[in-house]
C-alpha positions as CSV (number, residue, x, y, z in Angstrom):
1,M,113.4,88.0,126.8
2,A,116.4,88.1,129.2
3,G,118.3,86.0,126.7
4,A,118.0,88.8,124.2
5,G,119.3,91.4,126.7
6,V,115.9,92.9,127.3
7,K,115.6,93.5,131.0
8,K,112.1,95.0,131.2
9,G,108.9,94.6,129.2
10,R,106.9,91.9,127.5
11,I,107.1,90.2,124.2
12,H,103.8,91.8,123.2
13,S,105.5,95.2,123.7
14,L,108.2,94.2,121.2
15,R,105.5,93.4,118.6
16,H,104.1,96.9,119.0
17,S,107.6,98.4,118.7
18,F,108.3,96.3,115.6
19,C,105.0,97.5,114.0
20,A,106.0,101.2,114.4
21,F,109.6,100.5,113.3
22,A,108.3,98.8,110.2
23,A,105.9,101.6,109.4
24,N,108.7,104.1,109.5
25,R,110.7,102.0,107.1
26,N,107.9,102.0,104.5
27,I,107.1,98.3,105.0
28,P,103.4,98.1,103.9
29,A,100.9,97.3,106.7
30,F,99.7,94.2,104.8
31,K,103.2,92.7,104.9
32,V,103.6,93.6,108.6
33,M,100.3,91.8,109.2
34,K,101.6,88.7,107.5
35,I,105.0,88.8,109.4
36,L,103.2,89.2,112.8
37,G,100.7,86.5,111.9
38,H,97.6,88.6,112.2
39,G,94.5,87.7,110.4
40,S,93.3,91.3,109.8
41,L,94.8,94.7,109.2
42,K,92.7,96.1,112.1
43,A,95.1,94.8,114.7
44,V,98.2,96.0,112.9
45,L,96.9,99.5,112.2
46,K,96.3,100.0,115.9
47,Y,100.1,100.1,116.3
48,Y,101.3,101.1,112.8
49,H,102.5,104.6,113.7
50,V,104.3,106.7,111.1
51,S,106.2,109.7,112.3
52,R,105.2,113.2,111.3
53,E,108.4,113.6,109.3
54,E,107.7,110.4,107.4
55,L,104.1,111.5,106.7
56,L,105.3,114.9,105.4
57,S,108.1,113.5,103.3
58,S,105.7,111.2,101.6
59,L,104.2,114.3,99.9
60,D,107.6,115.4,98.5
61,G,106.8,114.0,95.0
62,V,103.3,115.5,94.8
63,D,103.1,118.3,92.2
64,F,100.5,120.5,93.9
65,I,100.6,123.1,91.2
66,N,99.5,120.7,88.5
67,L,97.1,119.1,90.9
68,L,95.3,122.4,91.3
69,N,95.8,123.5,87.7
70,P,95.6,120.4,85.5
71,K,96.8,120.6,81.9
72,G,97.9,124.2,82.3
73,K,94.4,125.6,82.3
74,E,94.2,129.3,83.1
75,A,92.9,130.2,86.5
76,A,89.4,131.8,86.4
C-alpha cells in the first residue's frame, strides 16, 4: 500500500471504504459484490453504509399525498 501513498491501514480497510463510497454514489450492492469478488450480498451489506442525507434524498421523488390519498379519494 505504500506504493499508493497510503501510510497506515490494511488493504481490507480499503475494501470497506470502497463499499461505503460506492453506496453513497448509488452503485447497487449487487454490482459492488461483483466488483469486490464476493459470493454473497451478506458480506457486502455489512459495509454498505449510506449516509443519512443520501437516505433522505432518496425519498425526494415520493408523492406522499397521493400515497396516502390514492386516486383523489375523499378523506373519511
